[in-house]
C-alpha positions in Angstrom: -78.4 83.1 73.1 -77.6 79.7 74.5 -75.3 81.1 77.1 -78.1 83.3 78.5 -80.5 80.4 78.4 -78.3 78.3 80.6 -77.7 81.2 82.9 -81.3 80.9 84.0 -80.4 77.4 85.3 -77.3 78.9 87.1 -79.4 81.5 88.9 -81.8 79.0 90.4 -79.0 76.6 91.2 -77.1 79.4 92.9 -80.1 80.1 95.2 -80.1 76.4 96.2 -76.3 76.5 96.7 -76.7 79.6 99.0 -78.9 77.5 101.3 -76.2 74.8 101.4 -73.3 77.2 102.0 -75.3 78.9 104.8 -75.6 75.4 106.4 -79.4 74.9 105.8 -79.2 72.3 103.0 -77.0 69.4 102.0 -78.8 68.0 99.0 -79.9 69.5 95.7 -81.8 67.7 92.9 -81.0 68.9 89.4 -83.5 67.3 87.0 -83.5 68.0 83.2 -87.1 66.7 82.6 -87.1 67.5 78.9 -85.1 69.6 76.4 -86.8 72.8 77.6 -88.0 72.1 81.2 -85.7 72.0 84.3 -86.4 71.3 87.9 -84.1 72.3 90.8 -85.0 71.2 94.3 -83.1 71.7 97.6 -83.7 70.5 101.2 -83.2 73.9 102.7 -85.5 76.0 104.9 -88.0 76.7 102.1 -88.9 80.2 100.9 -90.9 82.1 103.6 -94.6 81.7 102.9 -96.1 84.3 105.3 -97.2 87.8 104.3 -94.4 90.1 103.1 -93.8 93.0 105.5 -93.6 95.6 102.8 -96.4 94.2 100.7 -98.9 92.7 103.2 -101.4 91.9 100.5 -98.9 89.4 99.0 -97.1 86.3 100.2 -93.3 86.6 100.6 -93.0 83.9 97.9 -94.9 86.0 95.4 -92.8 89.1 96.2 -89.5 87.2 95.9 -90.6 85.7 92.5 -92.0 88.9 91.0 -90.2 91.9 92.5 -86.6 93.0 92.0 -84.3 93.2 95.1 -86.9 91.5 97.3 -84.9 88.3 98.0 -83.1 87.3 101.2 -79.7 88.2 99.8 -80.5 91.8 99.2 -81.1 92.6 102.9 -77.7 91.2 103.8 -79.3 89.5 106.8 -80.2 86.0 105.5 -76.8 85.0 104.0 -73.3 85.8 105.0 -72.2 84.9 101.4 -74.2 84.3 98.3 -73.9 83.8 94.6 -76.2 84.8 91.8 -77.6 88.2 91.1 -78.5 89.7 94.5 -82.2 89.9 94.9 -82.7 89.7 91.1 -82.1 86.1 89.9 -85.4 84.3 90.8 -87.6 87.1 89.6 -85.8 87.5 86.3 -85.8 83.8 85.6 -89.6 83.9 86.3 -90.1 86.9 84.0 -88.2 85.0 81.2 -90.1 81.7 81.6 -93.4 80.9 79.8 -94.2 78.8 82.9 -92.7 78.5 86.3 -94.0 76.6 89.3 -92.5 76.9 92.8 -93.3 74.4 95.6 -92.2 75.0 99.2 -92.2 72.4 101.9 -92.0 74.4 105.2 -93.2 73.7 108.7 -94.7 70.3 107.6 -97.0 72.0 104.9 -96.6 71.9 101.1 -97.3 75.1 99.2 -97.4 75.8 95.5 -97.7 78.9 93.2 -97.7 79.1 89.4 -96.5 81.9 87.2 -96.3 82.7 83.5 -93.8 85.3 82.2 -93.5 86.7 85.7 -97.2 87.1 86.3 -98.9 85.0 89.0 -101.4 82.5 87.6 -102.5 81.3 91.0 -102.2 82.5 94.6 -99.8 80.7 96.9 -101.9 77.8 98.2 -101.5 74.8 100.5 -101.6 71.6 98.4 -100.9 69.0 101.1 -98.8 68.1 104.0 -95.0 67.5 104.1 -94.2 65.8 107.4 -90.8 64.6 106.4 -89.8 67.1 103.8 -88.6 70.7 103.6 -87.1 73.0 101.0 -87.9 74.7 97.7 -88.6 73.3 94.3 -88.5 75.4 91.1 -89.7 74.0 87.7 -89.5 76.3 84.7 -89.6 76.4 80.9 -87.8 79.3 79.2 -89.9 81.6 77.1 -89.5 80.8 73.4 -90.6 84.3 72.5 -87.4 85.5 74.0 -85.0 82.6 73.5 -86.3 81.4 70.2 -88.4 78.4 69.1 -85.3 76.1 69.2 -84.3 77.0 72.7 -83.2 73.8 74.3 -81.1 73.0 77.3 -77.9 71.1 76.6 -77.5 68.2 79.0 -73.7 68.3 78.9 -73.6 72.0 79.8 -76.0 71.5 82.8 -74.2 68.4 84.0 -70.8 70.2 84.1 -72.5 73.1 85.8 -73.8 70.8 88.5 -70.5 69.0 88.9 -68.6 72.2 89.3 -70.9 73.4 92.1 -70.4 70.1 93.9 -66.6 70.4 93.7 -66.8 74.0 95.0 -68.8 73.1 98.1 -67.6 69.8 99.6 -70.6 69.6 101.9 -73.3 69.3 99.3 -74.6 66.4 97.3 -76.1 67.3 93.9 -78.2 64.5 92.4 -78.3 64.8 88.6 -81.1 63.3 86.5 -81.7 63.7 82.8 -84.2 62.2 80.4 -82.1 59.5 78.6 -83.6 60.5 75.3 -81.6 63.7 75.4 -78.4 61.8 75.6 -78.7 59.7 72.4 -75.4 60.6 70.9 -73.6 61.5 74.1 -71.4 58.9 75.9 -69.8 61.2 78.5 -72.9 62.7 80.2 -74.7 60.2 82.5 -78.5 59.9 82.8 -78.2 60.0 86.5 -75.3 60.7 89.0 -74.7 61.5 92.6 -72.2 64.4 92.7 -70.5 64.6 96.1 -66.8 65.4 96.5 -65.6 65.4 100.1 -62.2 66.7 99.0 -63.7 69.8 97.4 -61.2 71.7 95.2 -58.5 69.0 95.6 -60.9 66.5 94.0 -61.6 69.0 91.2 -57.9 69.6 90.6 -57.2 65.8 90.6 -60.0 65.3 88.0 -58.7 68.0 85.6 -55.1 66.9 85.9 -55.6 63.1 85.7 -54.2 62.9 82.2 -51.3 65.4 82.8 -47.8 64.9 84.0 -47.4 66.1 87.6 -44.5 66.9 89.8 -46.4 65.9 93.0 -48.9 63.1 93.4 -51.4 65.0 95.6 -52.4 68.7 95.4 -51.6 71.1 98.2 -55.1 72.2 99.4 -56.2 74.3 102.3 -59.3 75.9 103.7 -58.7 79.0 105.8 -61.2 81.0 107.8 -60.4 84.7 108.5 -62.7 87.5 109.8 -65.7 85.3 109.3 -64.9 84.6 105.6 -63.7 81.2 104.2 -61.0 80.9 101.6 -60.2 77.6 99.9 -57.5 76.9 97.4 -55.8 73.9 95.8 -52.6 73.9 93.7 -50.4 71.4 92.0 -47.3 71.6 89.7 -47.2 70.3 86.2 -44.3 68.7 84.4 -42.4 70.9 81.9 -44.2 71.3 78.7 -47.7 71.1 80.2 -49.8 74.2 79.8 -50.6 75.9 83.2 -54.1 77.0 84.0 -55.9 79.0 86.8 -59.5 79.2 87.7 -61.0 81.4 90.5 -64.5 81.5 92.0 -66.3 83.7 94.6 -69.2 82.1 96.6 -69.2 79.2 94.1 -69.6 81.4 91.1 -66.8 81.6 88.4 -64.9 84.9 88.2 -63.2 84.8 84.8 -62.2 88.4 85.1 -60.4 87.8 88.4 -60.6 90.1 91.3 -58.8 90.8 94.6 -59.1 87.2 95.6 -57.2 86.1 92.5 -54.7 89.0 92.5 -53.8 88.3 96.2 -53.3 84.6 95.6 -51.1 85.2 92.6 -49.0 87.7 94.4 -48.6 85.4 97.4 
């Protein structure tokens, strides 16, 4: 369904966000090129391009994109925290895409590999130099045999996804671009935008309460580090009669069913 279709975008975006949260990237390009093709690019380290230690006949990129539990998150060594489906997301998005192309700029070399429905069409190959560039770019088209002939990304859904990620990690800039033809009857979603919120959750809370009556002008917000983990929260008080609301996240991923992070906050 449409929710599952957009979850493909969330998985690739979460991989880029993990690079940012780990301190290796500060910019993500989120480009809706057409109604059914999306490109997500980060300026992180770039996927490893050497031979995979467990599958020496394949590149690490090919193993990550085609094998479950082969990503950097699954080993627990590459990321202290991560979102997405651990070691599963990229390979499942690949399997559910009629075409997927990954480009990696790493150590001043530009690499590319192409896939269809999870099967490599080409080997990983060098396609040029990248002296002033680094990071990973993924362009994919969801498979209409799975999602239906009318499978189309909704620009508004993707824009709000990108904006929420930028709120959740104040250190990242997400550059949104969308084909203007997809916005013909939409006055709220821009064709392009730079999403960067230095105030993090406080900026998010200010945005969602701008039309509500408030007891205080500025939210209470705090970022706490404890035992190597970071906890960020923002809270404000609404005037009487306004409906209260609560949203929680873990590693920039929404947690609508709550969890110990939300329970502890409520109890405190």
